[in-house]
N, C-alpha and C positions, 0 to 999 in steps of 0.2 A: 526596309523601304528603299526607294530608288537612290537616295543619297548614300546609304551604306553599300548598296550594290555597286555603285560607281566607284566608291572608295576601295572596295575589295578588288574590283577589276584592275584598278590602277596599281594597287599594291602587289598584285600577282606579277606585274611587269617590272617591279622595282629592281630585283636582283640582276637580271640580264641587262637592263638599261644602265644600271649603275656601273656595270663592268666595262662597257665599251661605247656608250653613247656620247654624242656631242653635248657640250655645255648647255645649248639651247633646249635640248630634250629634258635635261635634269631640271632646268629652270621652269619649264612648262609643268612638269610633275609637281614641283614644289608649289607652284601657283594654284593648281587645281586642288591639291590636298589642303592648302592654306584656306581656300574659300570654303571647303567643306567643313573644316575644323572650326572656322570662325562662325559659320552659319549654325553649327551645332552648339557652340558656346552661347550665341544669342538666344537660340530656342530654349536651351536648358535654363538660362537665367530668367527669361521671361516667364516660363512656366513656374519656376521657383518663386518668383516675385508674386504671381497671382496666388499661389498656395500660401505664402507667408502673409499676404494682406488679408486673405480670408480667415487665416488662423490667428490674426492679430499679432503675429511675430514682427511685422512691419506696421507701423501706425504713425499718425500725425496728431499734433495738438498745437495750440497757439504758441507754446514756447519754442516751437521749431522756427518761427518767423525770423528771429535774429540770425540764425545760421543760414537760412535761405537767402536773406538779404546779402550776407557776406559772399556766399557762393555766386550770387548773381553779379556782384561787382567783379569777381574774377572772370566770369563769362564775358562781360562787356569789354574787359581789357584784352583777353586772350583768345576768345572764340568768336568767329565771325558767322560761319554758315551752320555749324553744328548746334544741336539743341543743348540747352543748359541741363546739367544733371537734375534729376528728380530726387528730393530728399525725403527720408523717413527716419523715424526712430526705430530701433530694433531691440527686442528682448534677448537676442543672441549675445553670448559672452565675448564680445569684441569691443574694441574702441570705436573704430570706423572702418568702412570698406566701400570701395567703388566696384560696382558690378559691370560686366561688359556691355550691358544694354543702357548704361548711363544712369543707373540708380545708385545714389550715395546714401548709405545708412550709417547711423551712429547709435551707440548705446547711451541712452539719456542719463542714466546714473553716472556713467564715467565721464561723459563730455561736460557735465555740469560741475565736475570737480576742478575744471580748468579755468584759469583766468582768460581774459580776452585774447591776449597775445598767444597763449598756449592753444586755445581751441582754433584760432586762425591758422596756426602752424599745422595742426592735425588736418583740418579741412583743406588747406592748400596742398598738403601732401596727397590727399585722396583725389583732389581735383586734378593734380598733375597726371595721375594715371589716365584720366579721361582726355586731358589736353594733349598728351603725347601718344594717345591711342595705343596704350600698352597691350590691350587685349588683342588688337589686330597684329601687333608685333609678336605677341606670344604665339598666335596661330601660325605665323610665318616661321618662327623658330622651331615649333613642333614639327611642321612639315619638313623643314630642312634637316632636322635630326632623323626623321623617319627615312627620308630619301638617302641622305649621305651615309647612313649606317645600315642600309638595306634591310630595314625592319619591316616585317609583315604583320599588318593588323587588318582584320576584316571588318571592323566596326568602329566608326568614328567615336561613338559614345564610350566604348571601352578604351579607346586610345586616350581620350581626355582623362579617364579614370587613373591612368598610369603615366600621364604626361610628365609629371614631376620626376619620374624615374628615368626618363630619356637622357641620353648622354648630353651634358652641357646645360640642361634646363635649370639646374640649381643656380648656376652662375648667371643665367639670363634673368631669373627672378630677382636675384640680388642686385643686378644692374638696374632693373626697373625701379626697385625700392630706393637705390642710391640716387637715381635721377629725380625721383619724387621728393626725397629729402632735400636735395640741392635746390629744387624749385621753391620749396617751402621756406628754406633758410634765406634764399635770395629775396623772397617776398618780404620777409621780416626786415632785412637790411634796407631794402628800398623804401620801406615805410618807417624807418627809424624805430623799429620795435626789437625787443629782445626777450629771450626766455632763458631760464635755467634748465637746460635740456635734461640733465640727469634727474633733477628733482621732478620734472614733469613726468618722466617715465615711471618714477617711483610712485607718484600719485595714481597712475593708471593701472599698473600691474600689481602693486602691493607685494604680496608674498610670491606671486606667480613670476615665472621667468619668461621673458619675451622669446618667442620661437626664433631660432637662428637658421632655420631651414631656408627661409626666403629673405631674411634680413641679416645684416651685419650686427655685431654686438652693439649694445647701447653705447659703450665707450667709443667704438669706431664711428657710430652715427653722430654722436654728440661732438666729436672732434671736427666735424665739418663746419660748425658754427664759429 
């Protein structure tokens, strides 16, 4: 399609421009690739959301209301012009996740294991990804990695498939997760709330190990509180 054609054309220019162009040229390339990557992210997640809703992987029921009310209180405090995230339960084996298009999903079985302070921490963490616009920042970091490393990719969709392997992206993701954790911990402190961080994670993962590809270890994360 035209988006991938434009992306391929720009990438063909990357190596010579990277070698001797002015800073403004590099910034322009990063900006164009960033917009294409972010657009693709939104397209992919919107299509996946429709598919998951139709397949009942995403669903709603009356028990979702208390979580919705909590997220709406965060929106009133922290977001002025952007839409508040749309909430669903999910059958996927996760705790919770924020999608680039503003859809926040949580596993009903896991979220109900938590007390009020704990679930508010989890949802505040996911909300922080939306509040700080981490998906937009991710698109920019992907574009910067492509340009600065002279990487040729002819297809935006394929680029997203290997984006985590790009130089520096693992640290970028961990930085986003740390910022979201900090936001959630600060929310607890501001509202005189507390959690036993390690016990909370034990409830959620049981015998499974939390992936450390995008997160710091539980010990490091819990040391923030």
